[in-house]
C-alpha positions as CSV (number, residue, x, y, z in Angstrom):
1,X,79.2,81.4,197.0
2,X,81.1,84.7,196.4
3,X,84.4,83.4,196.1
4,X,86.4,83.5,192.9
5,X,86.1,80.5,190.2
6,X,88.4,77.8,191.5
7,X,90.1,76.0,188.3
8,X,90.5,72.2,188.4
9,X,92.1,70.0,186.2
10,X,91.0,67.7,183.6
11,X,91.0,64.0,184.5
12,X,93.9,62.2,183.5
13,X,92.1,59.6,181.6
14,X,90.1,61.9,179.7
15,X,93.4,64.0,178.5
16,X,94.9,60.5,177.6
17,X,91.8,59.4,175.6
18,X,91.8,63.3,173.8
19,X,95.1,62.9,172.8
20,X,95.1,59.4,171.1
21,X,92.3,60.5,168.4
22,X,90.4,57.4,169.0
23,X,86.9,56.9,169.2
24,X,84.3,54.0,169.9
25,X,81.6,55.5,167.2
26,X,82.1,58.3,165.0
27,X,78.6,59.9,163.2
28,X,79.8,61.2,159.8
29,X,77.1,63.9,157.9
30,X,76.8,62.3,154.8
31,X,75.7,64.4,151.4
32,X,76.8,65.0,148.0
33,X,80.8,64.8,148.9
34,X,82.1,61.4,150.2
35,X,85.5,62.8,150.9
36,X,84.6,63.9,154.1
37,X,83.6,60.7,155.3
38,X,86.2,58.7,154.0
39,X,88.6,61.2,155.7
40,X,87.3,60.1,159.2
41,X,87.8,56.6,158.3
42,X,91.3,57.5,157.2
43,X,92.2,59.6,160.4
44,X,90.9,57.9,163.3
45,X,91.1,54.6,164.8
46,X,87.3,53.8,165.2
47,X,85.7,50.4,165.2
48,X,82.1,51.7,164.3
49,X,81.1,54.4,161.7
50,X,77.4,55.9,161.6
51,X,76.4,57.9,158.7
52,X,73.9,60.1,158.8
53,X,72.0,60.6,155.7
54,X,68.9,61.7,153.6
55,X,66.6,59.7,151.5
56,X,68.3,60.9,148.4
57,X,71.7,59.6,149.3
58,X,73.0,56.2,150.2
59,X,75.8,55.8,152.3
60,X,76.2,51.8,151.6
61,X,79.0,53.2,149.0
62,X,81.1,53.7,151.9
63,X,80.9,50.1,153.3
64,X,83.9,49.0,151.2
65,X,86.1,51.7,152.8
66,X,85.8,50.3,156.4
67,X,87.8,47.0,155.6
68,X,85.7,45.1,158.1
69,X,84.8,47.7,160.9
70,X,81.0,48.0,161.7
71,X,78.8,50.3,159.4
72,X,75.5,51.8,160.2
73,X,73.2,54.2,158.7
74,X,70.5,56.5,160.0
75,X,68.0,58.1,157.5
76,X,67.3,61.8,158.6
77,X,65.9,64.7,157.2
78,X,68.7,67.0,155.9
79,X,66.8,70.3,156.7
80,X,65.5,69.4,159.9
81,X,67.8,70.5,162.6
82,X,65.9,68.7,165.3
83,X,65.2,65.3,163.5
84,X,69.1,65.2,163.2
85,X,69.5,65.8,167.0
86,X,66.8,63.5,167.9
87,X,67.8,60.6,166.0
88,X,71.5,60.9,167.2
89,X,70.5,60.9,170.9
90,X,68.0,58.2,170.4
91,X,70.9,56.1,168.7
92,X,73.4,56.7,171.4
93,X,70.9,55.5,174.3
94,X,71.9,52.0,173.9
95,X,75.7,52.8,174.6
96,X,77.3,53.5,178.0
97,X,78.3,56.8,179.3
98,X,82.0,56.0,178.7
99,X,81.8,55.4,174.9
100,X,83.7,57.7,173.1
101,X,82.0,59.5,170.7
102,X,83.3,61.6,167.9
103,X,81.0,63.8,165.4
104,X,82.5,64.5,161.9
105,X,80.6,67.8,160.8
106,X,82.2,68.5,157.4
107,X,79.7,66.7,155.1
108,X,76.1,67.4,154.8
109,X,73.8,70.6,155.0
110,X,74.2,73.3,157.4
111,X,70.9,72.4,159.2
112,X,72.4,68.9,159.3
113,X,75.5,70.5,161.1
114,X,73.5,72.5,163.6
115,X,71.4,69.6,164.6
116,X,74.5,67.4,165.2
117,X,76.2,70.1,166.9
118,X,73.1,70.3,169.6
119,X,73.3,66.6,169.8
120,X,76.9,66.9,170.5
121,X,76.9,68.9,173.6
122,X,74.2,66.8,175.1
123,X,76.1,63.8,174.9
124,X,79.7,65.5,175.6
125,X,81.0,64.0,172.2
126,X,83.9,65.4,170.4
127,X,83.0,67.5,167.1
128,X,85.3,68.1,164.6
129,X,85.8,69.4,161.0
130,X,88.3,68.6,158.2
131,X,89.6,71.6,156.2
132,X,91.2,70.4,153.3
133,X,92.4,73.8,152.3
134,X,94.5,73.9,155.4
135,X,95.3,70.2,155.6
136,X,93.9,70.1,159.1
137,X,91.1,68.3,161.1
138,X,89.7,71.1,163.5
139,X,88.4,69.8,167.1
140,X,85.6,72.1,167.3
141,X,85.4,72.1,171.3
142,X,88.9,73.1,171.8
143,X,89.7,74.3,168.3
144,X,92.9,72.5,168.6
145,X,94.2,71.1,165.1
146,X,95.7,67.9,163.7
147,X,97.6,67.4,160.4
148,X,95.5,65.0,158.1
149,X,96.6,61.4,157.3
150,X,98.2,61.0,153.9
151,X,95.7,59.5,151.1
152,X,98.6,58.0,149.2
153,X,96.7,56.4,146.6
154,X,95.5,58.2,143.6
155,X,93.2,55.3,142.6
156,X,91.3,56.1,146.4
157,X,89.9,59.0,145.1
158,X,88.3,57.7,141.7
159,X,86.8,54.8,144.1
160,X,85.3,57.4,146.3
161,X,83.5,58.9,143.5
162,X,82.6,56.1,141.0
163,X,80.0,53.3,141.6
164,X,79.9,51.1,138.7
165,X,83.2,51.7,137.2
166,X,86.1,49.7,137.2
167,X,89.8,51.5,137.5
168,X,92.3,50.6,135.3
169,X,95.8,51.8,134.6
170,X,96.7,50.8,131.5
171,X,100.4,52.0,131.1
172,X,101.6,52.0,127.7
173,X,104.2,49.0,126.9
174,X,107.6,50.0,126.3
175,X,107.1,53.2,128.0
176,X,110.2,53.0,129.9
177,X,112.3,52.2,126.6
178,X,111.1,55.1,124.7
179,X,112.0,57.8,127.2
180,X,114.9,59.4,125.0
181,X,112.5,59.2,122.0
182,X,109.8,60.8,123.9
183,X,112.2,63.6,125.0
184,X,113.3,64.0,121.2
185,X,109.6,64.5,120.2
186,X,109.0,67.1,122.8
187,X,112.3,69.0,121.5
188,X,110.9,68.8,117.9
189,X,107.3,69.4,119.0
190,X,106.7,72.2,117.0
191,X,107.6,70.3,113.5
192,X,105.9,67.0,114.9
193,X,102.6,68.9,115.4
194,X,102.5,70.0,112.0
195,X,102.3,67.1,110.6
196,X,99.5,65.6,112.6
197,X,96.6,66.2,110.3
198,X,98.7,64.6,107.2
199,X,99.7,61.6,109.6
200,X,96.1,60.9,110.7
201,X,95.2,61.0,107.1
202,X,97.4,58.3,106.1
203,X,96.2,56.3,109.3
204,X,92.3,56.7,108.4
205,X,93.1,55.8,104.6
206,X,95.4,52.8,105.6
207,X,98.4,54.1,103.4
208,X,102.0,53.2,103.9
209,X,104.2,56.5,104.4
210,X,107.7,57.3,105.4
211,X,108.6,60.8,107.0
212,X,111.3,62.5,108.3
213,X,111.2,65.0,111.0
214,X,114.8,66.4,111.4
215,X,116.6,63.7,113.1
216,X,113.3,61.3,113.4
217,X,112.5,58.7,110.8
218,X,108.9,57.3,110.9
219,X,107.8,54.4,108.7
220,X,104.3,52.9,108.7
221,X,103.2,49.9,106.5
222,X,99.5,49.1,107.9
223,X,99.6,45.8,109.8
224,X,103.2,45.5,109.1
225,X,105.6,48.0,109.7
226,X,105.6,50.6,112.7
227,X,109.0,52.4,113.0
228,X,110.1,55.3,114.6
229,X,114.0,55.8,114.4
230,X,116.4,58.5,116.1
231,X,120.2,58.3,115.1
232,X,120.9,54.5,115.5
233,X,118.2,53.3,117.5
234,X,114.7,51.7,116.0
235,X,111.6,51.7,118.1
236,X,109.1,49.3,116.9
237,X,105.3,49.4,118.2
238,X,103.1,46.4,118.8
239,X,100.3,47.3,116.7
240,X,98.7,50.1,114.4
241,X,96.4,51.6,117.2
242,X,99.3,51.9,119.7
243,X,101.5,53.4,117.0
244,X,98.9,56.1,116.1
245,X,98.3,57.1,119.4
246,X,101.9,57.6,120.3
247,X,103.1,59.4,117.1
248,X,99.9,61.7,117.3
249,X,100.0,63.1,120.7
250,X,100.8,60.1,123.1
251,X,104.4,60.7,123.4
252,X,103.7,63.9,125.2
253,X,101.9,61.7,128.0
254,X,104.9,59.6,128.2
255,X,107.4,62.4,128.3
256,X,105.4,64.3,130.9
257,X,105.0,61.2,133.0
258,X,108.6,60.3,133.1
259,X,109.4,63.8,134.0
260,X,107.2,64.1,137.2
261,X,108.8,60.6,138.4
262,X,111.5,63.0,139.9
263,X,108.6,64.4,142.0
264,X,107.5,61.1,143.2
265,X,111.0,59.8,144.1
266,X,111.4,62.9,146.2
267,X,108.0,62.3,148.1
268,X,106.4,65.3,147.2
269,X,103.6,63.2,145.1
270,X,102.3,59.8,145.3
271,X,101.0,56.9,143.1
272,X,101.7,58.7,139.9
273,X,99.5,57.3,137.0
274,X,99.4,57.3,133.4
275,X,96.6,56.3,131.1
276,X,93.9,55.4,133.7
277,X,90.6,54.0,132.2
278,X,87.2,54.0,134.0
279,X,85.4,51.1,132.2
280,X,81.8,49.8,132.2
281,X,81.3,46.1,132.6
282,X,79.8,45.0,129.5
283,X,79.7,41.2,130.4
284,X,76.6,39.4,129.0
285,X,75.5,42.2,126.8
286,X,75.2,42.2,123.2
287,X,78.2,42.7,121.0
288,X,76.3,43.7,118.1
289,X,77.8,47.7,118.1
290,X,81.4,46.1,118.6
291,X,81.7,46.7,122.3
292,X,83.7,44.1,124.2
293,X,83.7,43.0,127.8
294,X,84.8,46.1,129.2
295,X,83.9,49.6,127.5
296,X,85.8,52.7,128.1
297,X,83.9,55.1,129.9
298,X,86.3,58.0,130.8
299,X,90.1,58.3,130.3
300,X,92.5,59.9,132.5
301,X,95.8,61.2,130.7
302,X,98.0,61.4,134.1
303,X,97.0,61.8,137.9
304,X,98.7,61.6,141.2
305,X,97.9,62.4,145.0
306,X,99.9,64.7,147.2
307,X,98.5,62.9,150.1
308,X,95.6,65.6,150.4
309,X,93.7,65.8,147.1
310,X,94.0,64.6,143.7
311,X,95.6,66.2,140.6
312,X,94.6,65.3,137.3
313,X,96.6,66.4,134.3
314,X,95.4,66.6,130.3
315,X,98.0,66.7,128.1
316,X,97.8,68.8,124.9
317,X,100.7,68.4,122.3
318,X,98.7,70.4,119.8
319,X,96.5,74.2,120.3
320,X,94.6,74.2,123.5
321,X,90.8,75.3,122.8
322,X,88.6,76.4,125.6
323,X,86.2,73.3,125.6
324,X,89.4,71.5,126.6
325,X,89.5,73.9,129.9
326,X,85.8,73.1,130.4
327,X,86.3,69.1,130.1
328,X,89.0,69.2,132.7
329,X,87.0,70.9,134.9
330,X,84.2,68.8,135.1
331,X,86.4,65.8,135.2
332,X,88.4,66.8,137.9
333,X,85.2,67.8,140.3
334,X,83.5,64.7,139.4
335,X,86.2,62.2,140.1
336,X,88.2,64.2,142.8
337,X,85.8,66.2,144.6
338,X,86.1,69.9,146.0
339,X,89.4,69.9,146.7
340,X,90.8,68.2,143.7
341,X,93.2,70.1,141.1
342,X,93.3,69.9,137.5
343,X,96.4,71.0,135.5
344,X,96.3,71.7,131.4
345,X,99.8,70.9,130.3
346,X,100.6,72.1,126.8
347,X,103.5,72.3,124.0
348,X,102.1,75.5,123.3
349,X,101.0,78.9,124.9
350,X,97.4,79.6,125.2
351,X,96.1,81.0,122.1
352,X,93.5,83.5,123.0
353,X,92.1,85.7,125.7
354,X,89.0,83.3,125.7
355,X,91.0,80.1,127.0
356,X,92.9,82.5,129.5
357,X,89.7,83.7,130.8
358,X,88.3,80.3,131.1
359,X,91.3,79.3,133.0
360,X,91.2,82.2,135.5
361,X,87.4,81.8,136.1
362,X,87.9,78.2,137.3
363,X,89.9,78.4,140.3
364,X,91.0,74.7,140.5
365,X,92.6,74.5,137.0
366,X,96.0,75.7,136.2
367,X,98.1,75.7,132.6
368,X,101.5,74.7,132.6
369,X,103.3,75.3,129.3
370,X,107.2,75.1,129.9
371,X,109.5,74.1,132.9
372,X,106.5,71.2,133.6
373,X,108.3,69.9,136.8
374,X,108.9,73.2,138.4
375,X,105.3,74.4,137.9
376,X,103.7,71.8,138.8
377,X,105.8,71.4,142.1
378,X,105.1,75.2,142.9
379,X,101.2,74.4,142.3
380,X,101.6,71.6,145.1
381,X,103.4,73.6,147.4
382,X,101.1,76.6,146.9
383,X,98.1,74.2,147.5
384,X,99.9,72.5,150.7
385,X,101.2,76.2,152.0
């Protein structure tokens, strides 16, 4: 008493544990967004994850990401911090005082946060928070930061945010053989786009046609001939549907996909995908309306991960409309979560102030018209500071 405070060192064993970022148990606040819980699974070594969720949310969807690790769920009142606190304290009573406990405070409601933080103080657990915008996990007892571990699979984001949908990448056959053709069509995109309406009319009426667009020769006979020729090389297509899709816009998706592979080769992006289809399993149901065993629910032109967030690219070889922006915004948020980024890639400049305003109002949606690789690389670098 009456003397100055004496500074003592933290025990060596505690320091060593703290530096490893390993836990015996992690409590996750589970709400509308599933990504915060997945981030703790991906970031730390931990054999047991406990999810605190309300009656309106079922954390069982997270089981498949635990890869055999122990799962438990505690139902709480998301708007009663005392309930959250008491249920955490009651749960940990059965464990020894040496148990290393982490509490992920990223998800859930603010009142869940308050209750969990109070419980954290009582049991000397380690609270942490994932800041996706800054690409860090912050330890809230010391305010130290660690860099987030990469999520290199773009499909993982879809798995997190879809419950009953099957995820398929239906990469167009012959895409690598058509690289030069897709480049040529892009170089002539204005002339090609002017012929869309005319060619669609032929396809719909099942009428044969021959068209020359600059040095590009197009020949179509229903169910027989589907050819595009440039110089001395002729490209054949497997069926009418594939041919129509390619010549009326699919070529732009293939062109952009092949251009972006340089970013994947450099390690700036991961798991570059084209033509992702989210399907509903229709096995055993009636085929009266012509549906097959797999029914397409949603299509994604191009997507990839930068290691932290999902990027979804909507390709438009024609004129961009305001509803294209709204559609991309909804898809991006639904399947990528709050941190996801949508990119509207088009061959033509934005047509009016309405579309420009729509893009400006949606902070996570970007537009690229030219220099696609450079512009997309800049978006990624700005997101990752």
